[in-house]
N, C-alpha and C positions, 0 to 999 in steps of 0.2 A: 503494499500500500504505500502510494507516494505522500508527500507532504500534503498536498491537496486533498486528497482522499482522506486523509487522517483529519484534517480540520473539518471537512465535509462530515465525518463520522461523527466527530465530537460535538458539532453544533446539532446535527440532526438527534443525537442521543439526549442531548439537553433539552431540546425541543420537545421530544417525547415525553420527558419527564415532567417538564412544566405544563404540559397538556392534560397530564393526568391529574393536576391538582383539581380539576373540575368535578373528578369523582370523589366525594368527600369520604366515601368508606374505605379507601387506600390509606387514609391516615390512622384508622383505628388500632392497627398493631403498635404505630408509634405513640399513639396518644396512650395505650394501655401501659406501656413501658413507662411513659412520662408520668402517669399515675403512681406508679411504684417508685419513682425517684421523688415526686412530691412527698409521698409517704415517709420515705427516708429523711428528706429534708425537716418534716415536721417532727419526727422522732429525735433528730438531733437537738432540735431547739428546745424541746422539752426533755431532754436527757436525764434532768435532775428529778422527775417526777417517777415514783414508784408504780408499776413495778419495774419499767424499762431502766430506771437509774441503776440497778444491780448488774444489768450488762453493759450499760453504755459509758457509766463512770470510769470502770477500769479500761473499757476500749479507748476512750478518750485520752486517759491519762497515758496509754501505752503508745497512741498515735502521736500525740502532741507532747506537750508539757504541762506542768501543774497549773499554770496561769491559764490554760484552755477550761479549767473547770470553773472560772470565776467570771463575774459580770464587771466590766463590759468585754473583757479580754477574750472571752470565749468566741465572740463574733469575729475577732482577728483570724481566729483559726478555722472559722466554719466552713469557708470555701475548700481549703485545703482537707478538712475531715471528710466533706461531703464527696470530694473527687476522690479521695483514697477509698472509701467505703464502695462507693459507686464502682470504681475501676476494679476493686478486688473482690466484689461480692456480686452486684447485679449484673455487670457485664459478662463475666465468665459463666455465670450459673443459669441466667436465664435469657440473656440478650439475644443468644442465638435462635431462641424460640421465635422472637418476634421478626427477627431478620428472615427466618425461613418462610414464615407466614405472609410476610411482607412480599416477598420473591415470588410466591405462588399467586397473590392478589395481583401484583404487578404483571406477571404472565398472562394471567386471564384476562386483564384489560387490554393489553397489547395484542393479544390473540382474538379480541373481541367477543370472549367468552365470558362466563359467571365470574364475578367478583364478590365472593361471600368470606366474611370475617371467621365465621364459626368452622367452615371447612378448610379454610386456610390453616387455621389453628390446628385443627384435627390432622391435616396432612403433615404439618411440621411434627407435631407430636409422634406421628408414625414413623419419622424418620429422625426420632431425637437422639439415638445413639450417633449416627453419623454427624449429623449437625453439632451436638455437644462436642465430639472429638476434635472435629476440624477447627471449631471456634476456639477450643482450649488451645489447640497446638498455635493458633495465630497468636492468641493472649498471651502465651508463655514466649513465643519469639519476640514479640515487641517489648514485653516487660523485661526480657534478658537484655536486649539491645539498650533500652533507656537506662537500665542499671549501670550497664557498662559505660555508656556516654556520660552518665552523671559521675561515676567513680573516676574516669579519666579526667573529666573536667575539674573535678574538686582536687585531683592529685597534681594535674600538669598544667592546666590553664588556668592562669590567675584570673582572667576576664570573667570566668564563670562565677565566682564569688563578687566581683566588682559590677558586672552587669548580668544580673538576673533576667531581665526580660529578654535580652539578646540570647540568653541561654535557652530561654522558654521557646523562642521562635526557631532556633536551630533544632532544638528537640523536636518541635513539631514537624518539620520538613524531612528530618531524618527517620522519624518513626513512619512516616507514609511510605518512606522508600521499602520498608520490610512489610508493611500491610498490603501493598500492592499485590504480590504473589497470590495472596490469599483471597484475592477479591471475588473470584467466582466460584468459590467453594460451596457456597450456600445454593447457588443455581444448579451446581453440579449434582448436588446431593438432592435437591427436592424435585428438579425439573428433568434432569438426565438420570436420577435416581442410580448413582454410582456409589461404590463403596468409599470407605474413607480414603483408601491408597488411590482409587481412580479418581475421586474427587480432587484430591490434592494434585495428582498429575494433570488432570485436565485444566485446573484453575491456573497452574504453574505454567503450562503451555500456551495457553490463551493470553494470559497477561506478559508472557516473554515476547509473544509476536506483538503485543499492542501495549508495550510498557508505558510510553510517554502518555497515550490516552487515558489508561487506567489510571495511572498517578494523578492526572488532572481531574479524573471522576471523583476522586477523594480529596484533592488538595483544595480546589478552588470553593467549593461550598463551606469546608472546613474552615476557612479564613473567618467565617463568623464565628465559629467556636474560639478560634485563636485570638480574636478581638475580645471575647468575654473572659477568657483567662487573663489576657493583659489588664483587664479592667479590675479583676480580682487581686492583682498585684498591689492594688491600692486600697484593700479592705480596711486597714488601720484608718487610713485618712477618711474613708467614707463614714466609719463608725464614728469617729471622734469629731468629724466636723459637720455631720449631718445627724444620722441616728442608725441604730441596728436595723430598724425596719426598712430603711433604704437599701441596705445591703441584702436583706431577705427578698425584696422585691427584686432587685438586680438577679439573684440567684432563681427566681421564679421565671423571670425572662429568658435566664440561660436555659432552663428546662425546655422552654418553648421553642427557642433557637435551636435547640439539639433535635427537636421534633422535625422542624424545617430541614435542618442539615441532613438528618438521616434519611429523609423521604426523597430527597432530591439524589443522594448517593445510589440508596437501593433501587430506585427507579431509573437511574441512568445505567447501573450496572446490569440490571435485568434487560433492559432494552437493548443495550449493546451485546449482551450474550445471546439473546434470541436472534439478532441480526447476523451475529459471527457464526452461529451453529445451525440455524435454520433457514 
């Protein structure tokens, strides 16, 4: 595929994804996950109330520092706590289910077939084993790469401590490098119904042939997520100069932004996968 063809494919895929916005039911898997994230945020805000305090107080102390258990310092740490628990719990344990369901729904929409949330969730559950394993493999690879990046940065690169926002931006673009090969694993599992090894091989092969396109399918929409993460770097300023309520509102906006970003990414990847394979 030459450069012009790749640009056309990129624009065509994004257009297909944006057109699907008019089908509101396609948002349901992402909204269900957003409800779980909102529930996690509420649990963290009210961590001091029993019976959840018995679990969350030791967890917060472990993930942060003792000041995180006190007002208003707790809100300085809240975005980081939410990100850690979301990244270590919700994403690897259940995120794969909603991605698989959304992939099935987008495929039905693009094929001008039925788009039913219940059927899609059932289809994803029937393929839960392969979906979970390929999702866990992606999660482990990205976590390992980011851990190594942080370790090397802290040990070798002085600017990592002097320029945390630059560190965040570089980490964002580096993580997508390693996410890209796994881009089509969900489609391989739920649409092509491949095994774990087959899904990984198929996704890696398709991503390798179209690496630049696939990278952009992730990177461009995710710039919104990056922007929100940069805002959270100023959490202490927001809390001290405005109020904790303003920070909580920004975090709710971040959950909504995540819905939109994931919708565009999964919609784009599904459209391109169908174009490339069918």
